[in-house]
PDB file of N, CA, C and O in Angstrom, chain B, residues numbered from 101:
ATOM      1  N   ARG B 101     -60.059 151.393 133.716  1.00  0.00           N
ATOM      2  CA  ARG B 101     -59.852 152.680 134.286  1.00  0.00           C
ATOM      3  C   ARG B 101     -59.993 152.670 135.771  1.00  0.00           C
ATOM      4  O   ARG B 101     -60.983 152.137 136.272  1.00  0.00           O
ATOM      5  N   GLU B 102     -59.096 153.207 136.488  1.00  0.00           N
ATOM      6  CA  GLU B 102     -59.134 153.227 137.961  1.00  0.00           C
ATOM      7  C   GLU B 102     -60.162 154.170 138.500  1.00  0.00           C
ATOM      8  O   GLU B 102     -60.283 155.302 138.031  1.00  0.00           O
ATOM      9  N   THR B 103     -60.903 153.722 139.476  1.00  0.00           N
ATOM     10  CA  THR B 103     -61.878 154.604 140.149  1.00  0.00           C
ATOM     11  C   THR B 103     -61.159 155.495 141.124  1.00  0.00           C
ATOM     12  O   THR B 103     -60.299 155.041 141.879  1.00  0.00           O
ATOM     13  N   GLN B 104     -61.518 156.799 141.111  1.00  0.00           N
ATOM     14  CA  GLN B 104     -60.902 157.718 141.992  1.00  0.00           C
ATOM     15  C   GLN B 104     -61.947 158.491 142.816  1.00  0.00           C
ATOM     16  O   GLN B 104     -63.143 158.444 142.526  1.00  0.00           O
ATOM     17  N   MET B 105     -61.483 159.178 143.814  1.00  0.00           N
ATOM     18  CA  MET B 105     -62.333 160.022 144.632  1.00  0.00           C
ATOM     19  C   MET B 105     -61.650 161.338 144.833  1.00  0.00           C
ATOM     20  O   MET B 105     -60.438 161.427 144.641  1.00  0.00           O
ATOM     21  N   VAL B 106     -62.362 162.357 145.208  1.00  0.00           N
ATOM     22  CA  VAL B 106     -61.811 163.677 145.439  1.00  0.00           C
ATOM     23  C   VAL B 106     -61.532 163.796 146.939  1.00  0.00           C
ATOM     24  O   VAL B 106     -62.354 163.415 147.772  1.00  0.00           O
ATOM     25  N   MET B 107     -60.362 164.329 147.259  1.00  0.00           N
ATOM     26  CA  MET B 107     -60.028 164.554 148.662  1.00  0.00           C
ATOM     27  C   MET B 107     -59.447 165.909 148.883  1.00  0.00           C
ATOM     28  O   MET B 107     -58.673 166.409 148.067  1.00  0.00           O
ATOM     29  N   ALA B 108     -59.823 166.518 150.006  1.00  0.00           N
ATOM     30  CA  ALA B 108     -59.275 167.799 150.458  1.00  0.00           C
ATOM     31  C   ALA B 108     -59.278 167.713 152.018  1.00  0.00           C
ATOM     32  O   ALA B 108     -60.061 166.972 152.614  1.00  0.00           O
ATOM     33  N   THR B 109     -58.399 168.476 152.624  1.00  0.00           N
ATOM     34  CA  THR B 109     -58.340 168.485 154.089  1.00  0.00           C
ATOM     35  C   THR B 109     -58.476 169.917 154.617  1.00  0.00           C
ATOM     36  O   THR B 109     -58.240 170.898 153.912  1.00  0.00           O
ATOM     37  N   CYS B 110     -58.864 169.981 155.874  1.00  0.00           N
ATOM     38  CA  CYS B 110     -59.048 171.302 156.502  1.00  0.00           C
ATOM     39  C   CYS B 110     -58.711 171.182 157.979  1.00  0.00           C
ATOM     40  O   CYS B 110     -59.288 170.367 158.700  1.00  0.00           O
ATOM     41  N   GLN B 111     -57.774 172.001 158.412  1.00  0.00           N
ATOM     42  CA  GLN B 111     -57.489 172.066 159.879  1.00  0.00           C
ATOM     43  C   GLN B 111     -58.431 173.072 160.464  1.00  0.00           C
ATOM     44  O   GLN B 111     -58.865 174.012 159.798  1.00  0.00           O
ATOM     45  N   SER B 112     -58.741 172.864 161.714  1.00  0.00           N
ATOM     46  CA  SER B 112     -59.644 173.753 162.434  1.00  0.00           C
ATOM     47  C   SER B 112     -59.223 175.239 162.301  1.00  0.00           C
ATOM     48  O   SER B 112     -58.082 175.601 162.590  1.00  0.00           O
ATOM     49  N   GLY B 113     -60.142 176.053 161.872  1.00  0.00           N
ATOM     50  CA  GLY B 113     -59.883 177.488 161.715  1.00  0.00           C
ATOM     51  C   GLY B 113     -59.116 177.894 160.471  1.00  0.00           C
ATOM     52  O   GLY B 113     -58.801 179.071 160.291  1.00  0.00           O
ATOM     53  N   GLN B 114     -58.812 176.926 159.605  1.00  0.00           N
ATOM     54  CA  GLN B 114     -58.056 177.238 158.376  1.00  0.00           C
ATOM     55  C   GLN B 114     -58.903 176.942 157.164  1.00  0.00           C
ATOM     56  O   GLN B 114     -60.021 176.439 157.275  1.00  0.00           O
ATOM     57  N   MET B 115     -58.351 177.265 155.987  1.00  0.00           N
ATOM     58  CA  MET B 115     -59.027 177.018 154.722  1.00  0.00           C
ATOM     59  C   MET B 115     -58.797 175.579 154.265  1.00  0.00           C
ATOM     60  O   MET B 115     -57.859 174.912 154.702  1.00  0.00           O
ATOM     61  N   TRP B 116     -59.698 175.108 153.354  1.00  0.00           N
ATOM     62  CA  TRP B 116     -59.541 173.811 152.780  1.00  0.00           C
ATOM     63  C   TRP B 116     -58.320 173.798 151.865  1.00  0.00           C
ATOM     64  O   TRP B 116     -58.008 174.807 151.232  1.00  0.00           O
ATOM     65  N   THR B 117     -57.634 172.672 151.793  1.00  0.00           N
ATOM     66  CA  THR B 117     -56.537 172.499 150.865  1.00  0.00           C
ATOM     67  C   THR B 117     -57.183 172.345 149.460  1.00  0.00           C
ATOM     68  O   THR B 117     -58.387 172.124 149.334  1.00  0.00           O
ATOM     69  N   GLU B 118     -56.328 172.472 148.405  1.00  0.00           N
ATOM     70  CA  GLU B 118     -56.807 172.268 147.047  1.00  0.00           C
ATOM     71  C   GLU B 118     -57.268 170.811 146.917  1.00  0.00           C
ATOM     72  O   GLU B 118     -56.570 169.904 147.371  1.00  0.00           O
ATOM     73  N   ALA B 119     -58.434 170.578 146.304  1.00  0.00           N
ATOM     74  CA  ALA B 119     -58.914 169.252 146.080  1.00  0.00           C
ATOM     75  C   ALA B 119     -58.020 168.505 145.114  1.00  0.00           C
ATOM     76  O   ALA B 119     -57.447 169.096 144.199  1.00  0.00           O
ATOM     77  N   ARG B 120     -57.904 167.206 145.321  1.00  0.00           N
ATOM     78  CA  ARG B 120     -57.069 166.391 144.445  1.00  0.00           C
ATOM     79  C   ARG B 120     -57.731 165.028 144.281  1.00  0.00           C
ATOM     80  O   ARG B 120     -58.426 164.551 145.177  1.00  0.00           O
ATOM     81  N   ALA B 121     -57.508 164.418 143.142  1.00  0.00           N
ATOM     82  CA  ALA B 121     -58.037 163.056 142.852  1.00  0.00           C
ATOM     83  C   ALA B 121     -57.035 162.040 143.406  1.00  0.00           C
ATOM     84  O   ALA B 121     -55.831 162.118 143.164  1.00  0.00           O
ATOM     85  N   VAL B 122     -57.593 161.072 144.169  1.00  0.00           N
ATOM     86  CA  VAL B 122     -56.777 159.996 144.720  1.00  0.00           C
ATOM     87  C   VAL B 122     -57.461 158.683 144.392  1.00  0.00           C
ATOM     88  O   VAL B 122     -58.648 158.681 144.067  1.00  0.00           O
ATOM     89  N   PRO B 123     -56.758 157.573 144.467  1.00  0.00           N
ATOM     90  CA  PRO B 123     -57.387 156.271 144.229  1.00  0.00           C
ATOM     91  C   PRO B 123     -58.529 156.025 145.228  1.00  0.00           C
ATOM     92  O   PRO B 123     -58.391 156.337 146.411  1.00  0.00           O
ATOM     93  N   TYR B 124     -59.636 155.476 144.765  1.00  0.00           N
ATOM     94  CA  TYR B 124     -60.769 155.153 145.606  1.00  0.00           C
ATOM     95  C   TYR B 124     -60.317 154.189 146.694  1.00  0.00           C
ATOM     96  O   TYR B 124     -59.626 153.204 146.434  1.00  0.00           O
ATOM     97  N   GLY B 125     -60.736 154.510 147.951  1.00  0.00           N
ATOM     98  CA  GLY B 125     -60.390 153.643 149.064  1.00  0.00           C
ATOM     99  C   GLY B 125     -61.116 154.047 150.317  1.00  0.00           C
ATOM    100  O   GLY B 125     -61.935 154.966 150.301  1.00  0.00           O
ATOM    101  N   PRO B 126     -60.820 153.360 151.413  1.00  0.00           N
ATOM    102  CA  PRO B 126     -61.498 153.632 152.685  1.00  0.00           C
ATOM    103  C   PRO B 126     -61.185 155.022 153.257  1.00  0.00           C
ATOM    104  O   PRO B 126     -60.109 155.565 153.003  1.00  0.00           O
ATOM    105  N   LEU B 127     -62.077 155.575 153.995  1.00  0.00           N
ATOM    106  CA  LEU B 127     -61.880 156.856 154.670  1.00  0.00           C
ATOM    107  C   LEU B 127     -61.630 156.550 156.157  1.00  0.00           C
ATOM    108  O   LEU B 127     -62.243 155.651 156.733  1.00  0.00           O
ATOM    109  N   SER B 128     -60.727 157.312 156.749  1.00  0.00           N
ATOM    110  CA  SER B 128     -60.472 157.179 158.184  1.00  0.00           C
ATOM    111  C   SER B 128     -61.161 158.339 158.913  1.00  0.00           C
ATOM    112  O   SER B 128     -60.832 159.505 158.693  1.00  0.00           O
ATOM    113  N   LEU B 129     -62.095 158.012 159.758  1.00  0.00           N
ATOM    114  CA  LEU B 129     -62.807 159.042 160.473  1.00  0.00           C
ATOM    115  C   LEU B 129     -62.767 158.778 162.002  1.00  0.00           C
ATOM    116  O   LEU B 129     -62.776 157.628 162.441  1.00  0.00           O
ATOM    117  N   GLU B 130     -62.726 159.823 162.765  1.00  0.00           N
ATOM    118  CA  GLU B 130     -62.823 159.716 164.201  1.00  0.00           C
ATOM    119  C   GLU B 130     -64.224 159.182 164.575  1.00  0.00           C
ATOM    120  O   GLU B 130     -65.197 159.553 163.919  1.00  0.00           O
ATOM    121  N   PRO B 131     -64.355 158.341 165.587  1.00  0.00           N
ATOM    122  CA  PRO B 131     -65.662 157.834 165.987  1.00  0.00           C
ATOM    123  C   PRO B 131     -66.623 158.964 166.345  1.00  0.00           C
ATOM    124  O   PRO B 131     -67.833 158.780 166.210  1.00  0.00           O
ATOM    125  N   SER B 132     -66.157 160.090 166.781  1.00  0.00           N
ATOM    126  CA  SER B 132     -66.996 161.197 167.180  1.00  0.00           C
ATOM    127  C   SER B 132     -67.321 162.152 166.016  1.00  0.00           C
ATOM    128  O   SER B 132     -67.998 163.158 166.223  1.00  0.00           O
ATOM    129  N   ALA B 133     -66.848 161.848 164.803  1.00  0.00           N
ATOM    130  CA  ALA B 133     -67.070 162.701 163.645  1.00  0.00           C
ATOM    131  C   ALA B 133     -68.573 162.882 163.374  1.00  0.00           C
ATOM    132  O   ALA B 133     -69.318 161.912 163.240  1.00  0.00           O
ATOM    133  N   THR B 134     -68.977 164.105 163.301  1.00  0.00           N
ATOM    134  CA  THR B 134     -70.436 164.389 163.028  1.00  0.00           C
ATOM    135  C   THR B 134     -70.694 164.667 161.547  1.00  0.00           C
ATOM    136  O   THR B 134     -71.822 164.968 161.157  1.00  0.00           O
ATOM    137  N   ILE B 135     -69.651 164.568 160.726  1.00  0.00           N
ATOM    138  CA  ILE B 135     -69.801 164.965 159.313  1.00  0.00           C
ATOM    139  C   ILE B 135     -70.889 164.164 158.601  1.00  0.00           C
ATOM    140  O   ILE B 135     -71.657 164.735 157.826  1.00  0.00           O
ATOM    141  N   LEU B 136     -70.973 162.860 158.844  1.00  0.00           N
ATOM    142  CA  LEU B 136     -71.955 162.097 158.106  1.00  0.00           C
ATOM    143  C   LEU B 136     -73.396 162.536 158.468  1.00  0.00           C
ATOM    144  O   LEU B 136     -74.232 162.681 157.577  1.00  0.00           O
ATOM    145  N   ASN B 137     -73.682 162.741 159.742  1.00  0.00           N
ATOM    146  CA  ASN B 137     -74.990 163.187 160.122  1.00  0.00           C
ATOM    147  C   ASN B 137     -75.218 164.617 159.596  1.00  0.00           C
ATOM    148  O   ASN B 137     -76.323 164.931 159.154  1.00  0.00           O
ATOM    149  N   TYR B 138     -74.229 165.459 159.635  1.00  0.00           N
ATOM    150  CA  TYR B 138     -74.373 166.859 159.126  1.00  0.00           C
ATOM    151  C   TYR B 138     -74.621 166.825 157.616  1.00  0.00           C
ATOM    152  O   TYR B 138     -75.494 167.540 157.125  1.00  0.00           O
ATOM    153  N   GLY B 139     -73.873 166.011 156.875  1.00  0.00           N
ATOM    154  CA  GLY B 139     -74.057 165.981 155.423  1.00  0.00           C
ATOM    155  C   GLY B 139     -75.446 165.501 155.083  1.00  0.00           C
ATOM    156  O   GLY B 139     -76.073 166.047 154.175  1.00  0.00           O
ATOM    157  N   GLN B 140     -75.945 164.510 155.771  1.00  0.00           N
ATOM    158  CA  GLN B 140     -77.289 164.020 155.552  1.00  0.00           C
ATOM    159  C   GLN B 140     -78.312 165.145 155.889  1.00  0.00           C
ATOM    160  O   GLN B 140     -79.324 165.283 155.202  1.00  0.00           O
ATOM    161  N   GLY B 141     -78.052 165.904 156.895  1.00  0.00           N
ATOM    162  CA  GLY B 141     -78.979 166.968 157.319  1.00  0.00           C
ATOM    163  C   GLY B 141     -79.105 168.024 156.260  1.00  0.00           C
ATOM    164  O   GLY B 141     -80.203 168.531 156.032  1.00  0.00           O
ATOM    165  N   ILE B 142     -78.002 168.382 155.591  1.00  0.00           N
ATOM    166  CA  ILE B 142     -78.044 169.389 154.545  1.00  0.00           C
ATOM    167  C   ILE B 142     -78.985 168.928 153.456  1.00  0.00           C
ATOM    168  O   ILE B 142     -79.861 169.683 153.036  1.00  0.00           O
ATOM    169  N   PHE B 143     -78.818 167.684 152.985  1.00  0.00           N
ATOM    170  CA  PHE B 143     -79.649 167.243 151.868  1.00  0.00           C
ATOM    171  C   PHE B 143     -81.091 166.990 152.271  1.00  0.00           C
ATOM    172  O   PHE B 143     -81.969 167.049 151.411  1.00  0.00           O
ATOM    173  N   GLU B 144     -81.372 166.718 153.506  1.00  0.00           N
ATOM    174  CA  GLU B 144     -82.736 166.613 153.956  1.00  0.00           C
ATOM    175  C   GLU B 144     -83.438 167.943 153.868  1.00  0.00           C
ATOM    176  O   GLU B 144     -84.667 167.994 153.807  1.00  0.00           O
ATOM    177  N   GLY B 145     -82.675 169.025 153.861  1.00  0.00           N
ATOM    178  CA  GLY B 145     -83.253 170.346 153.832  1.00  0.00           C
ATOM    179  C   GLY B 145     -83.715 170.752 152.427  1.00  0.00           C
ATOM    180  O   GLY B 145     -84.427 171.747 152.285  1.00  0.00           O
ATOM    181  N   ILE B 146     -83.328 170.009 151.394  1.00  0.00           N
ATOM    182  CA  ILE B 146     -83.714 170.289 150.035  1.00  0.00           C
ATOM    183  C   ILE B 146     -85.064 169.627 149.777  1.00  0.00           C
ATOM    184  O   ILE B 146     -85.183 168.403 149.842  1.00  0.00           O
ATOM    185  N   LYS B 147     -86.051 170.413 149.492  1.00  0.00           N
ATOM    186  CA  LYS B 147     -87.370 169.911 149.271  1.00  0.00           C
ATOM    187  C   LYS B 147     -87.841 170.182 147.816  1.00  0.00           C
ATOM    188  O   LYS B 147     -87.615 171.271 147.288  1.00  0.00           O
ATOM    189  N   ALA B 148     -88.467 169.229 147.202  1.00  0.00           N
ATOM    190  CA  ALA B 148     -89.015 169.382 145.859  1.00  0.00           C
ATOM    191  C   ALA B 148     -90.512 169.077 145.890  1.00  0.00           C
ATOM    192  O   ALA B 148     -90.977 168.185 146.600  1.00  0.00           O
ATOM    193  N   TYR B 149     -91.244 169.851 145.095  1.00  0.00           N
ATOM    194  CA  TYR B 149     -92.701 169.688 145.044  1.00  0.00           C
ATOM    195  C   TYR B 149     -93.145 169.648 143.617  1.00  0.00           C
ATOM    196  O   TYR B 149     -92.518 170.249 142.744  1.00  0.00           O
ATOM    197  N   ARG B 150     -94.255 168.925 143.362  1.00  0.00           N
ATOM    198  CA  ARG B 150     -94.880 168.924 142.033  1.00  0.00           C
ATOM    199  C   ARG B 150     -96.052 169.894 142.104  1.00  0.00           C
ATOM    200  O   ARG B 150     -96.891 169.825 143.002  1.00  0.00           O
ATOM    201  N   THR B 151     -96.084 170.802 141.125  1.00  0.00           N
ATOM    202  CA  THR B 151     -97.126 171.818 141.082  1.00  0.00           C
ATOM    203  C   THR B 151     -98.405 171.216 140.442  1.00  0.00           C
ATOM    204  O   THR B 151     -98.375 170.105 139.914  1.00  0.00           O
ATOM    205  N   ALA B 152     -99.502 171.955 140.501  1.00  0.00           N
ATOM    206  CA  ALA B 152    -100.765 171.497 139.875  1.00  0.00           C
ATOM    207  C   ALA B 152    -100.539 171.334 138.366  1.00  0.00           C
ATOM    208  O   ALA B 152    -101.239 170.529 137.752  1.00  0.00           O
ATOM    209  N   LYS B 153     -99.636 172.027 137.759  1.00  0.00           N
ATOM    210  CA  LYS B 153     -99.373 171.901 136.338  1.00  0.00           C
ATOM    211  C   LYS B 153     -98.363 170.803 136.010  1.00  0.00           C
ATOM    212  O   LYS B 153     -98.009 170.631 134.844  1.00  0.00           O
ATOM    213  N   GLY B 154     -97.899 170.067 136.997  1.00  0.00           N
ATOM    214  CA  GLY B 154     -96.987 168.953 136.777  1.00  0.00           C
ATOM    215  C   GLY B 154     -95.508 169.325 136.816  1.00  0.00           C
ATOM    216  O   GLY B 154     -94.665 168.447 136.631  1.00  0.00           O
ATOM    217  N   ARG B 155     -95.176 170.530 137.037  1.00  0.00           N
ATOM    218  CA  ARG B 155     -93.792 170.997 137.146  1.00  0.00           C
ATOM    219  C   ARG B 155     -93.224 170.576 138.477  1.00  0.00           C
ATOM    220  O   ARG B 155     -93.941 170.531 139.477  1.00  0.00           O
ATOM    221  N   ILE B 156     -91.934 170.264 138.501  1.00  0.00           N
ATOM    222  CA  ILE B 156     -91.225 169.987 139.748  1.00  0.00           C
ATOM    223  C   ILE B 156     -90.430 171.222 140.099  1.00  0.00           C
ATOM    224  O   ILE B 156     -89.620 171.709 139.309  1.00  0.00           O
ATOM    225  N   VAL B 157     -90.679 171.734 141.325  1.00  0.00           N
ATOM    226  CA  VAL B 157     -90.010 172.924 141.764  1.00  0.00           C
ATOM    227  C   VAL B 157     -89.253 172.636 143.086  1.00  0.00           C
ATOM    228  O   VAL B 157     -89.663 171.780 143.870  1.00  0.00           O
ATOM    229  N   LEU B 158     -88.146 173.365 143.312  1.00  0.00           N
ATOM    230  CA  LEU B 158     -87.406 173.201 144.545  1.00  0.00           C
ATOM    231  C   LEU B 158     -87.802 174.364 145.485  1.00  0.00           C
ATOM    232  O   LEU B 158     -88.043 175.494 145.060  1.00  0.00           O
ATOM    233  N   PHE B 159     -87.853 174.028 146.743  1.00  0.00           N
ATOM    234  CA  PHE B 159     -88.143 175.015 147.789  1.00  0.00           C
ATOM    235  C   PHE B 159     -86.849 175.649 148.280  1.00  0.00           C
ATOM    236  O   PHE B 159     -86.003 174.973 148.866  1.00  0.00           O
ATOM    237  N   ARG B 160     -86.699 176.935 148.044  1.00  0.00           N
ATOM    238  CA  ARG B 160     -85.594 177.756 148.494  1.00  0.00           C
ATOM    239  C   ARG B 160     -84.191 177.127 148.199  1.00  0.00           C
ATOM    240  O   ARG B 160     -83.391 176.936 149.115  1.00  0.00           O
ATOM    241  N   PRO B 161     -83.924 176.823 146.955  1.00  0.00           N
ATOM    242  CA  PRO B 161     -82.601 176.199 146.657  1.00  0.00           C
ATOM    243  C   PRO B 161     -81.448 177.130 146.961  1.00  0.00           C
ATOM    244  O   PRO B 161     -80.375 176.676 147.360  1.00  0.00           O
ATOM    245  N   GLN B 162     -81.649 178.429 146.778  1.00  0.00           N
ATOM    246  CA  GLN B 162     -80.570 179.373 147.083  1.00  0.00           C
ATOM    247  C   GLN B 162     -80.167 179.324 148.575  1.00  0.00           C
ATOM    248  O   GLN B 162     -78.989 179.399 148.923  1.00  0.00           O
ATOM    249  N   LYS B 163     -81.191 179.197 149.435  1.00  0.00           N
ATOM    250  CA  LYS B 163     -80.914 179.155 150.881  1.00  0.00           C
ATOM    251  C   LYS B 163     -80.171 177.837 151.249  1.00  0.00           C
ATOM    252  O   LYS B 163     -79.286 177.842 152.106  1.00  0.00           O
ATOM    253  N   ASN B 164     -80.540 176.725 150.597  1.00  0.00           N
ATOM    254  CA  ASN B 164     -79.874 175.486 150.865  1.00  0.00           C
ATOM    255  C   ASN B 164     -78.425 175.540 150.359  1.00  0.00           C
ATOM    256  O   ASN B 164     -77.524 175.048 151.038  1.00  0.00           O
ATOM    257  N   ALA B 165     -78.188 176.125 149.186  1.00  0.00           N
ATOM    258  CA  ALA B 165     -76.812 176.264 148.651  1.00  0.00           C
ATOM    259  C   ALA B 165     -75.998 177.155 149.553  1.00  0.00           C
ATOM    260  O   ALA B 165     -74.805 176.907 149.728  1.00  0.00           O
ATOM    261  N   GLN B 166     -76.589 178.190 150.139  1.00  0.00           N
ATOM    262  CA  GLN B 166     -75.839 179.090 151.034  1.00  0.00           C
ATOM    263  C   GLN B 166     -75.452 178.363 152.336  1.00  0.00           C
ATOM    264  O   GLN B 166     -74.361 178.541 152.879  1.00  0.00           O
ATOM    265  N   ARG B 167     -76.399 177.539 152.806  1.00  0.00           N
ATOM    266  CA  ARG B 167     -76.134 176.775 154.007  1.00  0.00           C
ATOM    267  C   ARG B 167     -74.972 175.818 153.798  1.00  0.00           C
ATOM    268  O   ARG B 167     -74.138 175.653 154.688  1.00  0.00           O
ATOM    269  N   MET B 168     -74.907 175.176 152.611  1.00  0.00           N
ATOM    270  CA  MET B 168     -73.786 174.270 152.347  1.00  0.00           C
ATOM    271  C   MET B 168     -72.488 175.045 152.212  1.00  0.00           C
ATOM    272  O   MET B 168     -71.443 174.592 152.678  1.00  0.00           O
ATOM    273  N   ALA B 169     -72.547 176.218 151.575  1.00  0.00           N
ATOM    274  CA  ALA B 169     -71.323 176.998 151.403  1.00  0.00           C
ATOM    275  C   ALA B 169     -70.808 177.537 152.746  1.00  0.00           C
ATOM    276  O   ALA B 169     -69.596 177.635 152.940  1.00  0.00           O
ATOM    277  N   ASP B 170     -71.714 177.888 153.680  1.00  0.00           N
ATOM    278  CA  ASP B 170     -71.343 178.399 154.981  1.00  0.00           C
ATOM    279  C   ASP B 170     -70.790 177.316 155.899  1.00  0.00           C
ATOM    280  O   ASP B 170     -70.080 177.597 156.864  1.00  0.00           O
ATOM    281  N   GLY B 171     -71.132 176.071 155.575  1.00  0.00           N
ATOM    282  CA  GLY B 171     -70.606 174.925 156.403  1.00  0.00           C
ATOM    283  C   GLY B 171     -71.268 174.887 157.712  1.00  0.00           C
ATOM    284  O   GLY B 171     -70.970 174.018 158.530  1.00  0.00           O
TER     285      GLY B 171
END
């Protein structure tokens, strides 16, 4: 079975195109692309803690989801 990845494009000031599955392969990025640093920053914002009762809880997951949706 061939490995695939999801791809969509977006021009400045426009909406994203519909996502499509394409064969897995290299990505072409501008050297000045900040997307990798930005993407890492979003996930660094998600914090999880273990409570005194042993439960694992997320800190403000709705705020993190909104930040990702807002781009």
